[in-house]
N, C-alpha and C positions, 0 to 999 in steps of 0.2 A: 736271684729271685726277687720279684717286685714285692714290696711290703704288703700291698693289698692281697696278692695271691697267697702269701704266707698266712696272713691273718684269716683269710676266708677258708683255707683248706687244712692248715696244720695246727691251728690253735686248739689246745687240748686241756687247758687249765691244770696241767701238771707242773708243779713248782718244785724246782730242785733246791737243795740246801745251799744256796749261794746268793750273793748280791752282785748285780751287774754294775760295773764301774765305768762311767764315761768321763774321760779326762784327756788332756793333752798328752801326746806321746813324747813331747820334747824332753831332752835329757835333764833339764833343770827342774822338772816336776817329778822325776823318778823317785827321789828321796822322799817326797811328799807321800807317794804311794807306798813305798817300802816301809817307812818309819811311822806313818800315821794312819792312812786309810786302810791298808790291808790288816794291820794289827787290830784296829778298832772293829773291823768286820768280824775277825776271827774270835774276838772276845764276846761276841753275841751268840747265845745259844737259842735254838728253836727246835721244838719237837725232840728234845733230848740230845741234840748234837750241835757243834759249832757251825756257823756259817762260813763259807769260803768266798773270797773275792774272785771275780772273773773279769778279765779284760780281753778284748779281741786280739790285741797285739801280742798277748802272751799265749794264745791258743796255738796248738799244733795241728789243727784240723785242716783238711785239704779243701774245705768248702770256701766259697767266696767270703770276703769280709762282710759284705752286706747281709748274707744269710746268717753268719755267726752273730752279727749285731742283733738282728731281729729275733733270732732264737734265744739269745741271752736276755733281751728285754722282755720277751713273752714268758719265759720259763724260770726266771729268778724270783726269789722271794720279794726282793726290793730292787729298785734302781737308784743308784747314787751317782749324781753328776756334779763334777767340779766345773762350775761355769765362771770361774775367776777370769778377769781380764788378762789378756796376753801382752798388751802394750797399747800404744797410741798410734793412730793413723798419721802418716807423715804429711798428708795434705790437709785433712780436716782438724787434726789434733784431738779427735775423739777416741776414747778407749774402745777397743773391740774385743770380742770373745771368740772362742774357737768355734768355727762353723760346723765342723764335724760333730762336736759335742752337742751343739744346739740341735742338729739333725736327729741325734739319738734321743735327746730330750723330747723332741716332737713325736717320735715314734712311741716313746713311753707314755706320753700323755694321750696318745690315740688309742692305746689298747690296755692301759692299766688305770686303776683308780688313783686319784690324786694322793691318797694316803700312802700309796706304794712307791711314790717318787719323792726323793729328797734331793734338793738342789743346795749346794754349798758354794761359798765364794769367800775370798780374802780381801776384797776391795769394797769401797764405799761409793763407787761410781754409780750414776743413774742406772737402774736396772731396766732390762728390756720390757717394754709395755706388754707384749704378748704373754709373758710368763710371770709378770709381776705379782699376780694373785696366787701363784703356785707356792706351797710352803717351801721356804728356803731359809738358810741360816748363814751368818757370817762366822768364819772360823779363822782364828789367828794361828796359821800353820807354823809360825816361828816358835810358838809354845807347844812343843811336841806332846808332852804329857797332857796338857789341858785340851789340846785339839783332839787327841785320841779319846779322852773321856767324854768330851762333848759330842763327838760323832757317834760313839757307842750308845750314849744315852738317847740321841735322836733316832738312831736305828731301832732301838728297843721300843721307843714310843710309836714309831711308824708301824712296827709289827703288832703292837697292842691295838692300834686303831684299825689296822687291816683285819685282825682277828675279830674285833667287835663288828666290823662291817660284814664279814663273812657269816658271823652268827646271825645277824639280822637278815641276811640273804637266805640262810637256811630256814629261819622262822617263817619268812614270807612264802617260801616254796612249800613248806608243810601246811601253813594256814590255808592255802588255796588248793589243797589236794582233794581229788575226787576218789570215790570208792575204787575205781579201776586203777588209778595211779597208786593208791595204797596197796592194792594187790601186787602190782609190779614191784613196789618197794619191798614188800615182804619177800618176793623172789630174789631181789638184789641182795638182801642180807644173807641169803643162803648160797650165793654164787661165789665160787672160788675165784681167786685172782687170775685174770687172763681168760676167763670163760665168758662166752656170749650166750644170749638167750634170744628166742624168737618163736613165732608160731608157724606150724606147718598147715598148708591148705589155705584157702581164701574164701571170701564172700559169705561166710556165715555171719549172722547178726552179732553174735558174741565176739567174733574176731574183728569185725568192723568197729565194735564198741571199744575193744581193747586197742585197736589202732589209734583211736582218738586219744586214749590215755598215753600211748607212746608218743604221739605228736606233741602233747602238752609237756611231757617230760623232756623231749628234745628241745623245746623252746626254753625250758627252765635250765637247760644244760645239766640235767640230772643223769641223762644217758646220752650215748653217741653211737652213730653207725659204726659197725666193726667189720662189715663184709656180708657176703651172701652164703647161705647154706646150699647144699647140693640141690635142693628142690627149687632154688631160685629166690626163696624168701629172704628178707633182710634179717641180719643179726645185729644185736645191740649189746653194748656193755656199759656198765656204770662209769661215770667220771669220778675223779676223786671227790668232787663236791657231791656227786650223787650218792656215794656211799655214806657220807655224813648225813645227808637229807634222809636217806632210807632208814638209817639207824635211829635218827631222831623221831621220824614218823612212827616207826614200829614201837618205840618206847612210849610215845604219847598214847597210842592205841591201848597198850597194856595198862597204862595208868587209868584209862576210862572203863576198864572192865567191871569195876564195882559200882559204876554209876547207872543212872536210868537211861533207857533209850528215849528217842524223841517222842515215841508214841506214849510212853509211860510218864513223861514229865508233866508237871503241873503247868497249867496255863496261867500266866500272870494276870493280875487285874489290869484294867485299862489305865490306871494311874501309874503302872510300872511296878507296883508292890505285890508280891505273891500273896 
């Protein structure tokens, strides 16, 4: 499957409790994975459970490797790429890095936030210009214990940064919410997992107004299309992000119940002092 097709049609914001690892499959790097990278990932907990490392070469899926790579990059909590040099070119004498790994890094940077991608390397060779601004760290893989601790700490830091970014995204979605969007969010909080919602009939002013709210929530990735009902109308379901947004929005509405409405609020003086 072409990456663009996957990202346009299958991207769902569903993140599994795993870290996608991009690295060389060469035998000499296997111990690096077994003794340092995998244990470091498993020592990190998120949402009450440990994270698991995933590599496409360890998968038993019948899908193509490209599909597995894109799926892992899109749906893992984080992407960890070992971009260490593999050797020196026999003609130019310049160090080179694994092309397959750099391809996976490119995919990650295309569909994930920079905070969700961690690049590591064990060399001090000039870094590639195109990714030199992406967060990366040097790791001494010869020091197994130190390397495990450093990787685990970096992964926890990335998760914290990602969660802060998500919280800001939730706040922005709630801050720009209309009354119709709020009503849909109230519905979302009562919706059981796996259930869809939608409206029967068409063309009434209220339904067209609600359609505008649905369009805004689709743009914010709070909801997604889930199929059609028997009457032909579209059905929608909340995304994982949408459930968080809906719960936050409803909580904020509850917090305002004791306050004044806009009509009852005092008008401030011209100098901004009430």
